[in-house]
All heavy atoms as TSV, in Angstrom:
chain	resi	resn	atom	element	x	y	z
A	1	MET	N	N	-13.507	-0.449	-5.032
A	1	MET	CA	C	-12.220	-0.606	-4.194
A	1	MET	C	C	-11.038	-0.780	-5.071
A	1	MET	O	O	-9.923	-0.290	-4.742
A	1	MET	CB	C	-12.285	-1.769	-3.123
A	1	MET	CG	C	-11.144	-2.020	-2.276
A	1	MET	SD	S	-11.074	-0.849	-0.911
A	1	MET	CE	C	-11.754	-1.850	0.271
A	2	ASN	N	N	-11.107	-1.339	-6.184
A	2	ASN	CA	C	-10.060	-1.592	-7.093
A	2	ASN	C	C	-9.311	-0.266	-7.507
A	2	ASN	O	O	-8.157	-0.066	-7.589
A	2	ASN	CB	C	-10.322	-2.415	-8.276
A	2	ASN	CG	C	-10.417	-3.827	-7.981
A	2	ASN	OD1	O	-9.825	-4.243	-6.983
A	2	ASN	ND2	N	-11.148	-4.602	-8.686
A	3	GLU	N	N	-10.209	0.717	-7.781
A	3	GLU	CA	C	-9.721	2.098	-8.048
A	3	GLU	C	C	-8.973	2.831	-7.021
A	3	GLU	O	O	-7.865	3.380	-7.120
A	3	GLU	CB	C	-10.811	2.966	-8.719
A	3	GLU	CG	C	-11.331	2.585	-10.085
A	3	GLU	CD	C	-10.283	2.535	-11.125
A	3	GLU	OE1	O	-9.474	3.471	-11.143
A	3	GLU	OE2	O	-10.186	1.651	-11.791
A	4	LEU	N	N	-9.359	2.573	-5.803
A	4	LEU	CA	C	-8.754	3.206	-4.645
A	4	LEU	C	C	-7.386	2.396	-4.349
A	4	LEU	O	O	-6.471	3.168	-4.135
A	4	LEU	CB	C	-9.722	2.948	-3.383
A	4	LEU	CG	C	-9.192	3.418	-2.051
A	4	LEU	CD1	C	-8.742	5.040	-2.213
A	4	LEU	CD2	C	-10.022	3.213	-0.984
A	5	LYS	N	N	-7.321	1.118	-4.528
A	5	LYS	CA	C	-6.108	0.383	-4.488
A	5	LYS	C	C	-5.167	0.949	-5.523
A	5	LYS	O	O	-3.927	1.171	-5.119
A	5	LYS	CB	C	-6.383	-1.154	-4.627
A	5	LYS	CG	C	-6.960	-1.711	-3.500
A	5	LYS	CD	C	-7.114	-3.305	-3.649
A	5	LYS	CE	C	-7.730	-3.961	-2.464
A	5	LYS	NZ	N	-7.641	-5.417	-2.775
A	6	LYS	N	N	-5.468	1.052	-6.724
A	6	LYS	CA	C	-4.632	1.636	-7.780
A	6	LYS	C	C	-4.104	3.071	-7.348
A	6	LYS	O	O	-2.940	3.303	-7.579
A	6	LYS	CB	C	-5.407	1.781	-9.114
A	6	LYS	CG	C	-5.626	0.342	-9.772
A	6	LYS	CD	C	-6.402	0.524	-11.077
A	6	LYS	CE	C	-6.833	-0.796	-11.616
A	6	LYS	NZ	N	-7.632	-0.637	-12.807
A	7	LYS	N	N	-5.036	3.825	-6.834
A	7	LYS	CA	C	-4.559	5.180	-6.496
A	7	LYS	C	C	-3.612	5.159	-5.263
A	7	LYS	O	O	-2.628	5.825	-5.359
A	7	LYS	CB	C	-5.938	5.989	-6.004
A	7	LYS	CG	C	-5.649	7.344	-5.516
A	7	LYS	CD	C	-6.921	7.958	-4.928
A	7	LYS	CE	C	-6.665	9.263	-4.146
A	7	LYS	NZ	N	-7.739	9.812	-3.412
A	8	MET	N	N	-3.780	4.262	-4.336
A	8	MET	CA	C	-2.901	4.214	-3.338
A	8	MET	C	C	-1.557	3.681	-3.721
A	8	MET	O	O	-0.451	4.056	-3.232
A	8	MET	CB	C	-3.500	3.279	-2.141
A	8	MET	CG	C	-4.724	4.023	-1.523
A	8	MET	SD	S	-5.655	2.964	-0.439
A	8	MET	CE	C	-4.551	3.110	1.030
A	9	ILE	N	N	-1.516	2.703	-4.561
A	9	ILE	CA	C	-0.246	2.173	-5.126
A	9	ILE	C	C	0.441	3.265	-5.811
A	9	ILE	O	O	1.650	3.414	-5.822
A	9	ILE	CB	C	-0.486	0.847	-5.979
A	9	ILE	CG1	C	-0.960	-0.317	-5.082
A	9	ILE	CG2	C	0.781	0.604	-6.783
A	9	ILE	CD1	C	-1.482	-1.539	-5.826
A	10	ALA	N	N	-0.240	3.997	-6.688
A	10	ALA	CA	C	0.391	5.051	-7.459
A	10	ALA	C	C	0.998	6.203	-6.430
A	10	ALA	O	O	2.119	6.631	-6.783
A	10	ALA	CB	C	-0.721	5.707	-8.405
A	11	GLU	N	N	0.296	6.507	-5.542
A	11	GLU	CA	C	0.756	7.469	-4.499
A	11	GLU	C	C	2.011	6.804	-3.826
A	11	GLU	O	O	3.064	7.554	-3.589
A	11	GLU	CB	C	-0.238	7.674	-3.338
A	11	GLU	CG	C	0.209	8.610	-2.330
A	11	GLU	CD	C	0.653	10.072	-2.752
A	11	GLU	OE1	O	0.177	10.417	-3.775
A	11	GLU	OE2	O	1.424	10.702	-2.024
A	12	ALA	N	N	2.034	5.560	-3.462
A	12	ALA	CA	C	3.302	4.990	-2.796
A	12	ALA	C	C	4.443	5.086	-3.781
A	12	ALA	O	O	5.551	5.421	-3.413
A	12	ALA	CB	C	2.957	3.478	-2.437
A	13	ARG	N	N	4.232	4.848	-5.047
A	13	ARG	CA	C	5.264	4.811	-6.118
A	13	ARG	C	C	5.742	6.287	-6.392
A	13	ARG	O	O	6.895	6.550	-6.541
A	13	ARG	CB	C	4.795	4.258	-7.496
A	13	ARG	CG	C	4.686	2.722	-7.268
A	13	ARG	CD	C	4.404	2.106	-8.667
A	13	ARG	NE	N	4.627	0.666	-8.509
A	13	ARG	CZ	C	3.771	-0.167	-8.996
A	13	ARG	NH1	N	2.714	0.232	-9.644
A	13	ARG	NH2	N	4.032	-1.406	-8.952
A	14	ARG	N	N	4.739	7.293	-6.208
A	14	ARG	CA	C	5.129	8.675	-6.404
A	14	ARG	C	C	6.125	9.049	-5.300
A	14	ARG	O	O	7.145	9.769	-5.525
A	14	ARG	CB	C	3.926	9.515	-6.380
A	14	ARG	CG	C	4.261	11.014	-6.676
A	14	ARG	CD	C	3.039	11.891	-6.404
A	14	ARG	NE	N	2.694	12.057	-4.988
A	14	ARG	CZ	C	3.338	12.690	-4.080
A	14	ARG	NH1	N	4.468	13.320	-4.375
A	14	ARG	NH2	N	2.944	12.720	-2.853
A	15	GLN	N	N	5.794	8.627	-4.067
A	15	GLN	CA	C	6.676	8.963	-2.857
A	15	GLN	C	C	8.044	8.255	-2.856
A	15	GLN	O	O	9.038	8.807	-2.365
A	15	GLN	CB	C	5.879	8.542	-1.617
A	15	GLN	CG	C	4.634	9.597	-1.381
A	15	GLN	CD	C	3.928	9.128	-0.143
A	15	GLN	OE1	O	4.520	8.457	0.766
A	15	GLN	NE2	N	2.695	9.662	0.033
A	16	HIS	N	N	7.981	7.046	-3.244
A	16	HIS	CA	C	9.110	6.095	-3.046
A	16	HIS	C	C	9.809	5.546	-4.279
A	16	HIS	O	O	10.711	4.856	-4.227
A	16	HIS	CB	C	8.774	4.978	-2.090
A	16	HIS	CG	C	8.451	5.579	-0.668
A	16	HIS	ND1	N	9.358	6.068	0.192
A	16	HIS	CD2	C	7.216	5.780	-0.158
A	16	HIS	CE1	C	8.723	6.502	1.258
A	16	HIS	NE2	N	7.371	6.309	1.104
A	17	ARG	N	N	9.167	5.729	-5.426
A	17	ARG	CA	C	9.602	5.277	-6.744
A	17	ARG	C	C	9.405	3.695	-6.870
A	17	ARG	O	O	8.664	3.165	-7.527
A	17	ARG	CB	C	10.929	5.603	-7.081
A	17	ARG	CG	C	11.176	7.111	-7.442
A	17	ARG	CD	C	12.270	7.421	-8.101
A	17	ARG	NE	N	12.136	8.758	-8.757
A	17	ARG	CZ	C	12.992	9.178	-9.604
A	17	ARG	NH1	N	14.040	8.507	-9.951
A	17	ARG	NH2	N	12.703	10.335	-10.170
A	18	VAL	N	N	10.329	2.909	-6.133
A	18	VAL	CA	C	10.316	1.542	-6.248
A	18	VAL	C	C	9.773	0.874	-4.930
A	18	VAL	O	O	10.216	1.244	-3.882
A	18	VAL	CB	C	11.761	0.950	-6.365
A	18	VAL	CG1	C	11.775	-0.663	-6.542
A	18	VAL	CG2	C	12.411	1.504	-7.739
A	19	ILE	N	N	8.741	0.070	-5.089
A	19	ILE	CA	C	8.075	-0.546	-3.897
A	19	ILE	C	C	7.898	-1.970	-4.114
A	19	ILE	O	O	7.835	-2.522	-5.226
A	19	ILE	CB	C	6.651	0.212	-3.548
A	19	ILE	CG1	C	5.634	0.066	-4.748
A	19	ILE	CG2	C	6.889	1.603	-3.159
A	19	ILE	CD1	C	4.291	0.440	-4.372
A	20	TYR	N	N	7.902	-2.671	-2.896
A	20	TYR	CA	C	7.702	-4.226	-2.954
A	20	TYR	C	C	6.565	-4.514	-1.972
A	20	TYR	O	O	6.287	-3.869	-1.118
A	20	TYR	CB	C	8.923	-4.815	-2.487
A	20	TYR	CG	C	10.134	-4.398	-3.335
A	20	TYR	CD1	C	10.897	-3.442	-2.952
A	20	TYR	CD2	C	10.417	-4.985	-4.472
A	20	TYR	CE1	C	12.053	-3.020	-3.724
A	20	TYR	CE2	C	11.583	-4.731	-5.358
A	20	TYR	CZ	C	12.356	-3.764	-4.865
A	20	TYR	OH	O	13.390	-3.370	-5.650
A	21	PRO	N	N	6.009	-5.692	-2.180
A	21	PRO	CA	C	5.051	-6.286	-1.157
A	21	PRO	C	C	5.752	-6.439	0.115
A	21	PRO	O	O	6.920	-6.703	0.237
A	21	PRO	CB	C	4.631	-7.596	-1.814
A	21	PRO	CG	C	4.958	-7.473	-3.246
A	21	PRO	CD	C	6.137	-6.657	-3.310
A	22	CYS	N	N	4.957	-6.299	1.141
A	22	CYS	CA	C	5.464	-6.593	2.499
A	22	CYS	C	C	5.563	-8.002	2.899
A	22	CYS	O	O	4.827	-8.768	2.474
A	22	CYS	CB	C	4.573	-5.845	3.622
A	22	CYS	SG	S	4.930	-4.264	3.899
A	23	ALA	N	N	6.504	-8.364	3.749
A	23	ALA	CA	C	6.621	-9.678	4.475
A	23	ALA	C	C	6.535	-10.815	3.321
A	23	ALA	O	O	7.297	-10.722	2.432
A	23	ALA	CB	C	5.556	-9.809	5.584
A	24	SER	N	N	5.707	-11.787	3.644
A	24	SER	CA	C	5.662	-12.960	2.703
A	24	SER	C	C	4.690	-12.688	1.595
A	24	SER	O	O	4.452	-13.690	0.792
A	24	SER	CB	C	5.319	-14.113	3.495
A	24	SER	OG	O	4.068	-13.962	4.158
A	25	HIS	N	N	4.038	-11.541	1.412
A	25	HIS	CA	C	3.140	-11.253	0.371
A	25	HIS	C	C	3.738	-11.420	-0.945
A	25	HIS	O	O	4.910	-10.934	-1.239
A	25	HIS	CB	C	2.339	-10.005	0.501
A	25	HIS	CG	C	1.583	-9.970	1.751
A	25	HIS	ND1	N	0.400	-10.703	1.913
A	25	HIS	CD2	C	1.676	-9.255	2.912
A	25	HIS	CE1	C	-0.146	-10.494	3.083
A	25	HIS	NE2	N	0.673	-9.597	3.757
A	26	GLN	N	N	3.166	-11.988	-1.956
A	26	GLN	CA	C	3.667	-12.062	-3.343
A	26	GLN	C	C	3.221	-10.924	-4.200
A	26	GLN	O	O	3.919	-10.733	-5.240
A	26	GLN	CB	C	3.247	-13.426	-3.968
A	26	GLN	CG	C	3.657	-14.578	-3.225
A	26	GLN	CD	C	5.171	-14.771	-3.212
A	26	GLN	OE1	O	5.831	-14.664	-4.251
A	26	GLN	NE2	N	5.752	-14.963	-2.071
A	27	SER	N	N	2.120	-10.207	-3.877
A	27	SER	CA	C	1.636	-9.270	-4.754
A	27	SER	C	C	1.180	-7.978	-3.931
A	27	SER	O	O	0.902	-8.099	-2.697
A	27	SER	CB	C	0.241	-9.781	-5.339
A	27	SER	OG	O	-0.421	-8.689	-5.936
A	28	LEU	N	N	1.489	-6.738	-4.548
A	28	LEU	CA	C	1.001	-5.644	-3.857
A	28	LEU	C	C	-0.430	-5.625	-3.470
A	28	LEU	O	O	-0.884	-5.047	-2.518
A	28	LEU	CB	C	1.281	-4.432	-4.720
A	28	LEU	CG	C	2.753	-3.944	-5.028
A	28	LEU	CD1	C	2.866	-2.929	-5.889
A	28	LEU	CD2	C	3.443	-3.656	-3.604
A	29	ASP	N	N	-1.265	-6.256	-4.338
A	29	ASP	CA	C	-2.689	-6.308	-4.089
A	29	ASP	C	C	-2.967	-7.156	-2.730
A	29	ASP	O	O	-4.172	-6.932	-2.174
A	29	ASP	CB	C	-3.450	-7.153	-5.233
A	29	ASP	CG	C	-4.838	-6.682	-5.352
A	29	ASP	OD1	O	-5.194	-5.568	-5.250
A	29	ASP	OD2	O	-5.628	-7.597	-5.711
A	30	ASP	N	N	-2.131	-7.948	-2.351
A	30	ASP	CA	C	-2.328	-8.645	-0.979
A	30	ASP	C	C	-1.878	-7.773	0.181
A	30	ASP	O	O	-2.056	-8.183	1.341
A	30	ASP	CB	C	-1.485	-9.924	-0.934
A	30	ASP	CG	C	-1.837	-10.862	-2.034
A	30	ASP	OD1	O	-3.041	-10.872	-2.453
A	30	ASP	OD2	O	-0.992	-11.560	-2.556
A	31	CYS	N	N	-1.495	-6.564	0.078
A	31	CYS	CA	C	-0.948	-5.677	1.068
A	31	CYS	C	C	-1.861	-4.675	1.548
A	31	CYS	O	O	-1.442	-3.532	2.115
A	31	CYS	CB	C	0.454	-5.055	0.545
A	31	CYS	SG	S	1.647	-6.262	0.137
A	32	PHE	N	N	-3.190	-4.966	1.521
A	32	PHE	CA	C	-4.182	-3.940	2.029
A	32	PHE	C	C	-4.894	-4.496	3.199
A	32	PHE	O	O	-5.140	-5.744	3.243
A	32	PHE	CB	C	-5.246	-3.614	0.827
A	32	PHE	CG	C	-4.642	-2.828	-0.207
A	32	PHE	CD1	C	-3.957	-3.441	-1.323
A	32	PHE	CD2	C	-4.770	-1.423	-0.294
A	32	PHE	CE1	C	-3.459	-2.734	-2.327
A	32	PHE	CE2	C	-4.258	-0.685	-1.256
A	32	PHE	CZ	C	-3.570	-1.300	-2.333
A	33	THR	N	N	-5.219	-3.605	4.084
A	33	THR	CA	C	-5.929	-3.988	5.321
A	33	THR	C	C	-7.157	-2.951	5.384
A	33	THR	O	O	-6.847	-1.641	5.215
A	33	THR	CB	C	-5.157	-3.816	6.525
A	33	THR	OG1	O	-4.020	-4.704	6.411
A	33	THR	CG2	C	-5.902	-4.182	7.825
A	34	VAL	N	N	-8.297	-3.316	5.793
A	34	VAL	CA	C	-9.391	-2.392	6.088
A	34	VAL	C	C	-9.563	-2.334	7.539
A	34	VAL	O	O	-9.784	-3.415	8.250
A	34	VAL	CB	C	-10.700	-2.810	5.386
A	34	VAL	CG1	C	-11.879	-1.912	5.695
A	34	VAL	CG2	C	-10.596	-2.892	3.864
A	35	GLU	N	N	-9.427	-1.129	8.172
A	35	GLU	CA	C	-9.491	-0.994	9.611
A	35	GLU	C	C	-10.501	0.169	9.874
A	35	GLU	O	O	-10.212	1.233	9.499
A	35	GLU	CB	C	-8.133	-0.664	10.173
A	35	GLU	CG	C	-8.055	-0.439	11.610
A	35	GLU	CD	C	-8.067	-1.770	12.414
A	35	GLU	OE1	O	-7.576	-2.757	11.894
A	35	GLU	OE2	O	-8.356	-1.681	13.549
A	36	ARG	N	N	-11.630	-0.217	10.434
A	36	ARG	CA	C	-12.670	0.786	10.754
A	36	ARG	C	C	-12.992	1.453	9.394
A	36	ARG	O	O	-13.557	0.849	8.627
A	36	ARG	CB	C	-12.319	1.730	11.795
A	36	ARG	CG	C	-12.025	1.079	13.163
A	36	ARG	CD	C	-11.743	2.098	14.238
A	36	ARG	NE	N	-11.452	1.295	15.467
A	36	ARG	CZ	C	-10.954	1.873	16.489
A	36	ARG	NH1	N	-10.766	3.179	16.589
A	36	ARG	NH2	N	-10.717	1.163	17.550
A	37	ASN	N	N	-12.840	2.751	9.297
A	37	ASN	CA	C	-13.222	3.476	8.083
A	37	ASN	C	C	-12.030	3.849	7.286
A	37	ASN	O	O	-12.083	4.847	6.555
A	37	ASN	CB	C	-14.096	4.690	8.557
A	37	ASN	CG	C	-13.187	5.664	9.201
A	37	ASN	OD1	O	-12.242	5.396	9.885
A	37	ASN	ND2	N	-13.623	7.028	9.229
A	38	SER	N	N	-10.961	3.017	7.385
A	38	SER	CA	C	-9.723	3.381	6.534
A	38	SER	C	C	-9.228	2.110	5.891
A	38	SER	O	O	-9.387	1.054	6.265
A	38	SER	CB	C	-8.543	3.835	7.510
A	38	SER	OG	O	-8.976	5.066	8.125
A	39	VAL	N	N	-8.646	2.423	4.694
A	39	VAL	CA	C	-7.915	1.344	3.906
A	39	VAL	C	C	-6.476	1.668	4.059
A	39	VAL	O	O	-5.997	2.747	3.867
A	39	VAL	CB	C	-8.329	1.290	2.390
A	39	VAL	CG1	C	-7.543	0.371	1.724
A	39	VAL	CG2	C	-9.862	1.083	2.340
A	40	ILE	N	N	-5.681	0.660	4.533
A	40	ILE	CA	C	-4.213	0.878	4.745
A	40	ILE	C	C	-3.466	-0.041	3.796
A	40	ILE	O	O	-3.762	-1.242	3.607
A	40	ILE	CB	C	-3.860	0.405	6.093
A	40	ILE	CG1	C	-4.701	1.279	7.160
A	40	ILE	CG2	C	-2.326	0.663	6.375
A	40	ILE	CD1	C	-4.724	0.601	8.593
A	41	PHE	N	N	-2.497	0.607	3.010
A	41	PHE	CA	C	-1.637	-0.135	2.081
A	41	PHE	C	C	-0.250	-0.129	2.711
A	41	PHE	O	O	0.403	0.844	2.944
A	41	PHE	CB	C	-1.700	0.643	0.733
A	41	PHE	CG	C	-0.664	0.090	-0.265
A	41	PHE	CD1	C	-0.669	-1.281	-0.527
A	41	PHE	CD2	C	0.199	0.929	-0.898
A	41	PHE	CE1	C	0.253	-1.731	-1.430
A	41	PHE	CE2	C	1.040	0.433	-1.851
A	41	PHE	CZ	C	1.191	-0.956	-2.076
A	42	TRP	N	N	0.177	-1.352	3.001
A	42	TRP	CA	C	1.560	-1.604	3.571
A	42	TRP	C	C	2.438	-2.014	2.423
A	42	TRP	O	O	2.102	-2.917	1.570
A	42	TRP	CB	C	1.488	-2.780	4.559
A	42	TRP	CG	C	0.511	-2.540	5.615
A	42	TRP	CD1	C	-1.001	-2.849	5.597
A	42	TRP	CD2	C	0.623	-2.036	6.967
A	42	TRP	NE1	N	-1.534	-2.537	6.676
A	42	TRP	CE2	C	-0.583	-2.056	7.609
A	42	TRP	CE3	C	1.859	-1.622	7.635
A	42	TRP	CZ2	C	-0.694	-1.583	8.935
A	42	TRP	CZ3	C	1.685	-1.165	8.867
A	42	TRP	CH2	C	0.443	-1.112	9.536
A	43	PHE	N	N	3.656	-1.490	2.457
A	43	PHE	CA	C	4.670	-1.949	1.410
A	43	PHE	C	C	6.140	-1.654	1.942
A	43	PHE	O	O	6.239	-0.934	2.962
A	43	PHE	CB	C	4.325	-1.048	0.116
A	43	PHE	CG	C	4.551	0.377	0.246
A	43	PHE	CD1	C	5.664	1.060	0.059
A	43	PHE	CD2	C	3.501	1.206	0.731
A	43	PHE	CE1	C	5.764	2.529	0.121
A	43	PHE	CE2	C	3.498	2.530	0.831
A	43	PHE	CZ	C	4.711	3.204	0.583
A	44	ASN	N	N	7.025	-2.229	1.305
A	44	ASN	CA	C	8.402	-2.052	1.596
A	44	ASN	C	C	9.045	-1.271	0.411
A	44	ASN	O	O	8.654	-1.273	-0.642
A	44	ASN	CB	C	9.136	-3.431	1.773
A	44	ASN	CG	C	8.781	-4.050	3.014
A	44	ASN	OD1	O	8.228	-3.480	3.867
A	44	ASN	ND2	N	9.151	-5.400	3.076
A	45	THR	N	N	10.223	-0.640	0.841
A	45	THR	CA	C	11.011	0.066	-0.050
A	45	THR	C	C	12.373	-0.559	-0.264
A	45	THR	O	O	12.615	-1.657	0.307
A	45	THR	CB	C	11.269	1.505	0.348
A	45	THR	OG1	O	11.737	1.547	1.637
A	45	THR	CG2	C	9.985	2.373	0.235
A	46	GLU	N	N	13.097	-0.220	-1.221
A	46	GLU	CA	C	14.405	-0.799	-1.539
A	46	GLU	C	C	15.340	-1.124	-0.295
A	46	GLU	O	O	16.082	-2.088	-0.270
A	46	GLU	CB	C	15.259	-0.033	-2.511
A	46	GLU	CG	C	14.544	-0.016	-3.947
A	46	GLU	CD	C	15.379	0.623	-4.965
A	46	GLU	OE1	O	15.472	1.896	-4.848
A	46	GLU	OE2	O	15.818	-0.013	-5.892
A	47	ASP	N	N	15.213	-0.205	0.729
A	47	ASP	CA	C	16.091	-0.414	1.910
A	47	ASP	C	C	15.367	-1.300	2.979
A	47	ASP	O	O	15.923	-1.377	4.100
A	47	ASP	CB	C	16.353	0.975	2.532
A	47	ASP	CG	C	15.055	1.725	3.006
A	47	ASP	OD1	O	13.932	1.305	2.774
A	47	ASP	OD2	O	15.301	2.764	3.645
A	48	GLN	N	N	14.297	-1.989	2.477
A	48	GLN	CA	C	13.556	-2.914	3.335
A	48	GLN	C	C	12.826	-2.337	4.521
A	48	GLN	O	O	12.433	-3.046	5.361
A	48	GLN	CB	C	14.545	-4.003	3.916
A	48	GLN	CG	C	15.135	-4.915	2.909
A	48	GLN	CD	C	14.191	-5.593	2.026
A	48	GLN	OE1	O	13.174	-6.250	2.487
A	48	GLN	NE2	N	14.329	-5.498	0.728
A	49	SER	N	N	12.581	-0.993	4.435
A	49	SER	CA	C	11.677	-0.291	5.343
A	49	SER	C	C	10.258	-0.466	4.870
A	49	SER	O	O	9.950	-0.444	3.728
A	49	SER	CB	C	12.049	1.135	5.393
A	49	SER	OG	O	13.378	1.406	5.917
A	50	THR	N	N	9.459	-0.567	5.989
A	50	THR	CA	C	7.967	-0.683	5.761
A	50	THR	C	C	7.346	0.654	5.851
A	50	THR	O	O	7.624	1.487	6.766
A	50	THR	CB	C	7.376	-1.601	6.696
A	50	THR	OG1	O	8.020	-2.876	6.534
A	50	THR	CG2	C	5.843	-1.821	6.556
A	51	HIS	N	N	6.480	0.989	4.979
A	51	HIS	CA	C	5.819	2.279	4.939
A	51	HIS	C	C	4.275	1.990	4.600
A	51	HIS	O	O	3.877	0.830	4.368
A	51	HIS	CB	C	6.341	3.145	3.697
A	51	HIS	CG	C	7.719	3.377	3.667
A	51	HIS	ND1	N	8.227	4.512	4.326
A	51	HIS	CD2	C	8.778	2.715	3.274
A	51	HIS	CE1	C	9.573	4.473	4.263
A	51	HIS	NE2	N	9.904	3.356	3.519
A	52	LEU	N	N	3.498	2.945	4.828
A	52	LEU	CA	C	2.099	2.802	4.516
A	52	LEU	C	C	1.454	4.085	3.904
A	52	LEU	O	O	1.829	5.152	4.205
A	52	LEU	CB	C	1.308	2.333	5.655
A	52	LEU	CG	C	1.401	3.133	7.123
A	52	LEU	CD1	C	0.220	4.083	7.090
A	52	LEU	CD2	C	1.347	2.172	8.219
A	53	VAL	N	N	0.354	3.813	3.317
A	53	VAL	CA	C	-0.487	4.856	2.683
A	53	VAL	C	C	-1.892	4.633	3.255
A	53	VAL	O	O	-2.366	3.452	3.156
A	53	VAL	CB	C	-0.559	4.888	1.190
A	53	VAL	CG1	C	-1.518	5.840	0.673
A	53	VAL	CG2	C	0.833	5.180	0.563
A	54	VAL	N	N	-2.566	5.595	3.772
A	54	VAL	CA	C	-3.896	5.411	4.346
A	54	VAL	C	C	-4.920	6.289	3.782
A	54	VAL	O	O	-4.624	7.459	3.507
A	54	VAL	CB	C	-3.862	5.802	5.905
A	54	VAL	CG1	C	-5.197	5.633	6.560
A	54	VAL	CG2	C	-2.853	4.989	6.623
A	55	GLU	N	N	-6.030	5.726	3.346
A	55	GLU	CA	C	-7.168	6.545	2.807
A	55	GLU	C	C	-8.396	6.321	3.547
A	55	GLU	O	O	-8.627	5.138	3.913
A	55	GLU	CB	C	-7.449	6.133	1.364
A	55	GLU	CG	C	-6.298	6.444	0.383
A	55	GLU	CD	C	-6.409	7.985	0.060
A	55	GLU	OE1	O	-7.401	8.630	0.242
A	55	GLU	OE2	O	-5.307	8.555	-0.396
A	56	LYS	N	N	-9.129	7.328	3.847
A	56	LYS	CA	C	-10.413	7.115	4.613
A	56	LYS	C	C	-11.469	6.699	3.643
A	56	LYS	O	O	-11.589	7.150	2.573
A	56	LYS	CB	C	-10.789	8.452	5.253
A	56	LYS	CG	C	-9.818	8.950	6.269
A	56	LYS	CD	C	-10.101	8.258	7.553
A	56	LYS	CE	C	-9.222	8.854	8.629
A	56	LYS	NZ	N	-9.139	8.216	9.954
A	57	LEU	N	N	-12.342	5.781	4.137
A	57	LEU	CA	C	-13.587	5.364	3.426
A	57	LEU	C	C	-14.680	6.286	3.947
A	57	LEU	O	O	-14.848	6.641	5.153
A	57	LEU	CB	C	-13.975	3.962	3.752
A	57	LEU	CG	C	-12.998	2.897	3.319
A	57	LEU	CD1	C	-13.324	1.587	3.806
A	57	LEU	CD2	C	-12.964	2.981	1.734
A	58	TYR	N	N	-15.622	6.567	3.054
A	58	TYR	CA	C	-16.732	7.438	3.473
A	58	TYR	C	C	-18.016	6.642	3.381
A	58	TYR	O	O	-18.284	5.785	2.676
A	58	TYR	CB	C	-16.840	8.692	2.507
A	58	TYR	CG	C	-15.623	9.511	2.647
A	58	TYR	CD1	C	-14.589	9.487	1.740
A	58	TYR	CD2	C	-15.397	10.381	3.748
A	58	TYR	CE1	C	-13.438	10.171	1.846
A	58	TYR	CE2	C	-14.243	11.146	3.849
A	58	TYR	CZ	C	-13.281	11.125	2.944
A	58	TYR	OH	O	-12.178	11.928	3.009
């Protein structure tokens, strides 16, 4: 799972350059949710908008 998290964080940075943890989270590593067969990475951008990157688990 750690490699998947790194991949998702890299994708978020590729899309938005500067990203921050969502809400009261202190670390990007705390911004992941597993829902059914997907891993969801929630993050904020400089304009305080929330975005996500989703990857399917197999």
